[in-house]
N, C-alpha and C positions, 0 to 999 in steps of 0.2 A: 472311416468314410472320408473325413476331411483330408487326411494324409494321402489317401488314394487319389482324390481329385487333384491335389497339388502335384502328386507324382505324374499323373496323366498330363497335366498342363505343362510341366517341365519337359516331359517326353515329347509332347507335340511341338515344342520349340527346338529341342535338341536335334531331332531328325531333320527338319528343314535346314537347320544351321549346317549340319554335316553335308547335306546334299548340295547346298549353295557353295560350300568350300570345294567339294569335289567337282561341281559343275564348272567352276571358274578355274581352279588350280590343278585339277586332277590330271595325271599324266596320261599319255596315250596307251591304250591297251594293245599289246602285240605290235607296238610302234606304228600303228595305223589308225585305229579307231579312237576318237576323242572321248574322254570321260563325259563331256557335256552331252554328247549325242546319246550315250548310254542312259544318263539321267533323264533326258527328254523322252526317250523311248519307254523307259520304265514308268514315267509319269503318264504317258499316253496309254500304256497297258492298264495301269491302275484305273484310269478313266474309261477304259474299254473303247478308246477312240470315239467316245460319244460326249455329248454335252451341248448345251445351248450357249455356245460361245459367239460373242460378237466379232465377226470377221468383216471388216469394211472393205470397200473396193481398193483402198490403198494396199492392204495386205495382199489382195489378189494380184494387183499390179506388180508388187515387189516379188511375189512368188513366181508369177508368169515370166518376169524378166530373168530370174535365176534359172528357171527351166529352159528359157531360150539360150542362156549361156551354156548350159549343159549340152543341149542338142547341137549348138554351133560348134563347140570345141570337140565333141565326138565326131562330128562330120569332117572337120578339118583334119583331125588326127587320122581318120579313116582314109581320106583322100590322099594324105601324105604317106600312107603305108603304115599306119599305126605306130608312128615313131615315138610318140610320147602321150602319156595319160595324166600328167600332173594336174593340169588345169581342169579337165573333166572331173577328176576325183575331188578337187578342191571345191568346185561349184556344186557338185552332188552333195558333199558333206554340208555345205552352207545351206542348201535347200532343205535337207533333212533336219538340220539344226533349227532353221527358221520355223519350220512347221511344228516340230516337237516341243519347241520352247513355249508355244501357246499352251500346251497341256501342263508344262512345268510351272509356268507363271500362274495358271489356275490353281494348281496344287498348293503353291505358296500362299496365294491370297485366301485360300480356304482357312488357313491357320493364322496368318499374319497380315498386318496392314503395311502400307508402303513405307511408313516411318520405321517400323520394326525391321523390315527387309533391308532398308538402307543401313540401319545400325548393325545388322548381321554382316552385311557386305564389308563394312568398315572393320568390324572385329575379325573377319576372315583375312583381310589384308594385313591387319596388325599381327595376327598369328603367323601369316606367311612371312612377314618382315622378320619376325623372331627366328623363324626357320632359316632365313637367309643369313642372319647374324651367326646362328649356331653352325652353319656350314662353313662360314669364314674362319671361325676361331677354334672349332673342334674337329680334328681329323676323324674321330669316331662317328660323330653325327654326319659329317660329310660323306664318309664311306657308306653309311647306311642309306642315306637319302639318295645318293647318286646310284647306288646299287639297285634301288627300287625304281628310279625314274629312267635309268639308262643314260644319264647325261655324262658326256666325256669332255672334261676340260681341255681346252686348246692351249692354255698357258699353265702357270703354277696353280695348283688346285685351290690355294687359299686366296688367289688374287681377286676373283669375282664369283658370284653365285646366283643362279636363277631360282634357287630354292627348290620347290617341288615341280617346277616347269623345265622346259628346254629352251625357251626363248627369252632373251634379256629385254629387248625393247618392247615386245608385245606384253610381257609381264609388267614392265615399267608403266605402260599405259593404264593398266588396272590400278596400280599404286597411285598414279597421278590422279585418277578419278576419285579414289578414296580421299586423297589429300584435298582435292577441290571441294568435295562434299563436306568435309570437316571445316574448311575455311569459309564456305558459303553459308552454312546453316548450323545451328547448335543442336546436337543430338544427345550429348552427354553433359555431365557437370564440367565446369571450367577446367578443373584439374585434370580430369580424365581426357577431355578434349585436347588439352595442351600436350599431354603425354603421348596420346595417339598421333598427333601431328608430328611430334619430334621423331617417334619411332618410324613412321612411314617415310618421312622426309629423309631420315638417315639411311633407310634401306635403299633409297634410289641412288645413292652413291655407288652401290655395288651392282646396279642393274644397267640400264641403257643411258649413257650420257646425253645422247641426242634428244631422246624423248624427255629426259628430265628437264633440259633447258627449254625445249619447245613447249612442253607441258606447263612449265612454270609461267612462261609468257602467256600461254593460252588461259591459264587460271587468272592471271592478273587482268587480262582483257575481259573475260566473262564476268568476273566479280565487279569490274568497274562499270558494267552496264547498269547495275542496280545499286551498287554500293561503292561509289568512287572514292570516298574517304578511306574505307577499309582497304581498298585496292592500293591506294597510295601508301598507307601505313605498312602493308605487307611488303611492298617493293622497297621502301626505305629500310625497314628492319632487316630484310634479306640481304640487301647490299652491305649494310654494316656488319652483319654476321659473316658474310663472305670475306670482306676485307680483314676482319679480325682473324678468321680462320687461316687466310693466306699468310698473315703475319706470324701466326702460331707455327705454321709449317716451316717457315724460314728459320725459326729458332729451334725447332725440334730435331734432334738427331734420330734419323730413321734407322731402326734395327729390326729386321724382319724375322729375327729368331725369337721374338716374344709376341704375345697377342696384341698388346697395345701398338707395337711397332708394325704389325701386319695391318691393323686397321688404319694407321696413319699412312702407310705405304699406299693402300687402296685409295684413300682420300686424295693423296697427292697425285696419284695417277689420274684420278677424275679431273682434278684442276688443270691438268696439262692441256685440256681443250682450250684454255685461255692463252696458250702459247700462240694462237692464231691472231696475234695482235698487230703484227706488222704486215704491210702490203705484200712483201715478198713471201712470207709464210702462207698467207691466204691464197696467193696465186699458185704456189707450189702444190698446196693441198687440192685445189680445184682442178689443176692440171692432171694430177695423179688420178683423181676420181673420174675425170672425163676420159682419159686414155684407157683406163682399165675397166670401168663399169658401164660407161655409156656407149654401147655398141649396137647400132640399129641395122636392120637388113639393108643390103645394097640394092636389091631389086624391088621395083614398085609393087608387084603382086604380093610378095611376102610382107612388105610394109603395111599393106592395106588389110589383108585377110589372115596373115600369120602362117606359120609352118608347124605349129604344135610343140616345137622345142622350147623348153622352159628353163634355160640356164643350168647351172650346176646343181640345182635342186630337183632336176628331173628324175623320174623313176626308171624309165626304160633306156633313155639315151641322154647321157651328159657329155659324151666325147665330142659330138658335133654341134653343140650349142655354145652360147656365149658363156664366159666365166663370170658374168655379172651377178651381183647380189640384188640389184635394184629391181623391185617389183614392176615398176612402170616399163622398164626396158625389157624384162623377160615376158611381160604380158604383150607388148607390141610384137616381139619376135614370135610368140606362140599364137596369139589371138588376132593380131593386127591392130592398127591404130584406132579404127572405128569402134571395135568392141572394147578396147581399153578405155577410150573416152566415155563410152556408154557405161562402163563399170564405175567410173567416177560419178557419173550422173546417178547411178543406183544409190550410192552412199548419200548423195545430196538429197535425193528423194526420200530416203529413210529418215534423215534428220528433219526435213521439212514437214513430214507427215506424222511425226511422233507427237504424243500428247503434250500439251502445253506445260504441264506441271513437271515433266521430266525432260523437256526439250534441251535445256542447257547441258545436262549430263550426256544425252545422246549426241548432241552436237560436238561436245568435247571429244568423245570417243571416235566419232566419224572423222573429225578433222585430224586427229593424231594418227589414225589409221591411214588416211590418205597421205599425210606428210611422211609417214613411215615408208610408204610405197616408193618414195623417192630415194630411199636408202637401202631397204631390203624388201622382202616379199610384201608385207603390209596388207594386201588384200585377204580378207577372211582368215587372218592369223588366229591361231589357238589362243585361248584365255581372254583376249580382248573381245573377240567376236561373240562368244557365249554371253559375256556381260552386256555387250551392246544389244543383242537380240533380247536378252532378259529384260533390260530396262525398257526397250521399245514395247514389248508385249505386256509388261506389267502396267505401263501407262495406259495402253489401250484397254486392257481388261478392267483396270480400276475405274477408268472413265466410263466404260459401258455399264458397270455395276451401279455407279452413282446415277446415271441417266435412267436406269431401269427402275429405280426406287420411286 
């Protein structure tokens, strides 16, 4: 009887752990449907779409704004001759995910508390980091993972890896959040915590460089709010490690035909971002970005209300749209400047209305998502958006449970 209870207890933890991993890192099903939505819908079905859940007016406001985005983008697309449906589908998926994550968070809180859920999220990111390392150094693992996810490398297959996902920077935001959580609060023993920090930090070298650097600065800032001494120590240690690492690269002979050489090559490629040290390099870089990626509509009507075209990420029409990667630019072209600014307001509202105990984490995810929109899609990206909505609803649900006691 005792063994049976222990088995049931472990089983009740294993299932939520697997679901959290799939919810955050799961690949798209049929290249369209996010695994996070499937998890949310399953949780809603389990709850039979019922339950006495605390839904405050802020949840209603956020949902109503998402619905407005859906109606607006469908209207613009229809008026323009149904040229593109990229943003209507993106907003629709965000609305469904925002709604179903309520049920998913209730399901998790039925078995776990917030501390345990944070521990599981960290362990999921550590496991995903190990998958990334395995894809870098093992052709067999890489072939299996990429065959399952459908990821097609644009460069040498061993140069970078998104692991189980398809997006580098959106996945990097999730890893940055786990790193922030470990640096901000103690969840494990000192040895485990240090090992996990190293693993996650190391994995970011093979993901998005921009988010790694921006995320690191954001972590320093957020931690400095309550722990200025710890923030200062993290900054000093990181700078020393970086200089030591750069010195190591200068002395190391890079050979890409062995596993150590492959890792060193990737790390040296990451450090190339520091080549932007001279004024000339900086000007050349921003000139290239401005000329190629920052292209706005020439007529006032399109600038204000959009034309539904969504850059090269479009589904129906990519030939007549911009070649830009930038989410802000593509949203202005597709939805107009006013809706795009309203979209930024939505993220700010989400961060400001989140529960106080999880607000730092939600703020970090919102800030990095908005910053990412100045480089690539950014808005409601896979992997980071499920985690963002999960933290938001977990905080709300946990807070309402405490108040009802």
